C-alpha positions, 0 to 999 in steps of 0.5 A: 150301065156306066161303070160308076153306076154298076159300082154303086148298084153293087155297093147297095146290093152288098148293104142289102144282103148284110141287112137281110142276113141280120134280119134272117139269122139268129140275131145274136150278133148286131151288124150295125150301131143303133141310129146309123143309116144306109141308102136303099132303093125305093119303089119309084127308083129314088133313094131312101134310108134304112135306120139301124134299130136298137137291136143292131139290125136295119129296119125297112127302107124309108122313102122320102128321107132325103135328097135323091142321090146324096148317098146317105141320110139320117134317121131324122129325115135329113141328108148329108154329102157322100163323104164315105165316112160316118159321123153323128149317126150317119153312115155313107153307103157308098158313092155320092153320085152314081151318074157320069161326070156332069150329071146328077141323080134325079128321081132315079135317073141321071140328068144334066142340070146344065142343059136339060129343060126338064131339070134346068139348074135343079132336079125337077126345075122345068124350063119352057125355053132353052136351058143354058148353063143351068139357067132358063133362056126364054124368048119373050117377044120375037119378030121385032123391028130393031128392039132397043132399050128396055124398062121393067115393072112387076108385070111387064117388060117395056121396050122400044123398036127403033126400026121404021116405023118406031114403036113402044111395046110391052110383053108380060115378064112371064111370057105372053102376047106382046102389045104395041102401046104406040106406033108411028114414031121416028126413032124411039131410042131410050125408054124409062117408066113411072107408075103410069107412063112410059117416056121415050126419046125420039131422035128424029122427031126431036121429042120426049114422048109420054105413053100410058102403060096400058096404051090408052094415050100417047102424047108429045111430052116435051118437043123441039129437042135436038136429037134426044138420046138417052133418058132416065127417071129419078128414084122418086119419080119427080123428074126425067133427065135426058141427053141431046147428042148433037145439041150437046146438052143435059136436060131435065123436066118435071114429070107433073108440070112438064117444066124444062130446064137445061142443066148443062150445055156446050158438051161434045156428044153426051150419050148414056145417062144415069141418076142417083139422089144427088147427081146426074151422070152421063158419058160423052162418046166423043170426048171419052169422058164420064161426067157428073152434075148436081141435080140442081145444076152448076158446073159439071165435074169430070169423073173419068177421062181418056176413055174410048167409047163409053156406050152405057153407064150405071150407078149405085151408092158408091160407084159409077160403072161403064162399058167401053165399047172401043177398048173392050173393058168394064170399069168402075170409079168412085162417084166423086172420081179417082182411080178407076178399077177395071172389072173386066178386060178383053170383052167383045164390044161391050154395049149395055150395063146394069148393076144390083147389090152384088154384081155388074151385068153387061152385054157383049155385042160380039160378031155374028153369033158370039155375043154374050151376057156376062156378070162380075162381082162389084168388087171384081173377081171371076167373070161369069158367062150367063149366056153366049152364042147370041147375035148382037145383044144389048143394042141401044142399052137394051139390058135390064135386071130384076130380083130374079132375071136378066132381060135384053134386046137383040137385033141380029139383022139390023131392023129386018124384023128378026129382033127379039127380047129375051129373059134369063132366069136365074141370073 
């Protein structure tokens, strides 16, 4: 038994002996203050509490009174931290955690909540995959042929396989069999969804393809495009916007009517694209810029310049965010431009980015097996490694988040059928 466990057991035994003496002696001298409590051992190995009665003696051990391993509990059934002091009728009976460093007490056993799949991130929280940093890492789809971009709804993850042949695939968010929605595509680079359909850019076929989410139909929605690259659907599901890398344009089409309008032309190499309620934003990987343009069209505005390779971008109500693959940084700037803020530096080939109301998430493609998924607060601060040891995560913008999890694609051997789509919960 580790030394700290022996010490804790000795403390409990001493407390139990005092309680026995109090109950078995003459009862003339109270041994505790009414309302106080000490920890005791339950029959299932968890910790309970003995409460001091009005006569100044401890009552029977009451189990289920508090969180196992807190080292103290109150007469009302709550728990308090093991501070080694008494306050408000609560007495700490000794060390708050009898386990070794890095472990916590769970149902009478010492567990590692950072890595134990049976107690991943908390006592009794089961993980069906790999427990890493207290979060559950699950492979949703394996043996994929170069999985690229991702999109989510409440039930499924939709993704492209950019290998030959190109496919659009769905897999349940909670895990299950993957379903190929359409196949025989050229190079389906990017994907976005509305309530009924998935829209993908096909680089080699020069089309925007529309595929029913149930796989019942797949048609060429817009044709005769030159290298359509990244695409996005606006929040009200009215239009789809995309970039054409070699043609140097930003284009939109109405989802219902299918009418096409070129918003900007004469660009160097527009790549990643994002949209809010007023503007469309894109990165140019040749010019090293992030640009914006009103949804109705007009003259593009330079939001940021002098960048290395802004591979992916995201927006929220205040800022534009991007990852710079060449410079190894994650950066934000106000929607209208201005002084940029570096949120993370020294990153190893950051490749895909996503934001929520609190944090910025990105993938580091890395080298060999040192790729990672990271996050940082929107305002900046300490970086958090969500998972590491990955092989090329986030290719082609393959990163998405929902309220509980992060999802990404990885393609470790470049289209050889070893790709996967993964989920990490919580994020």
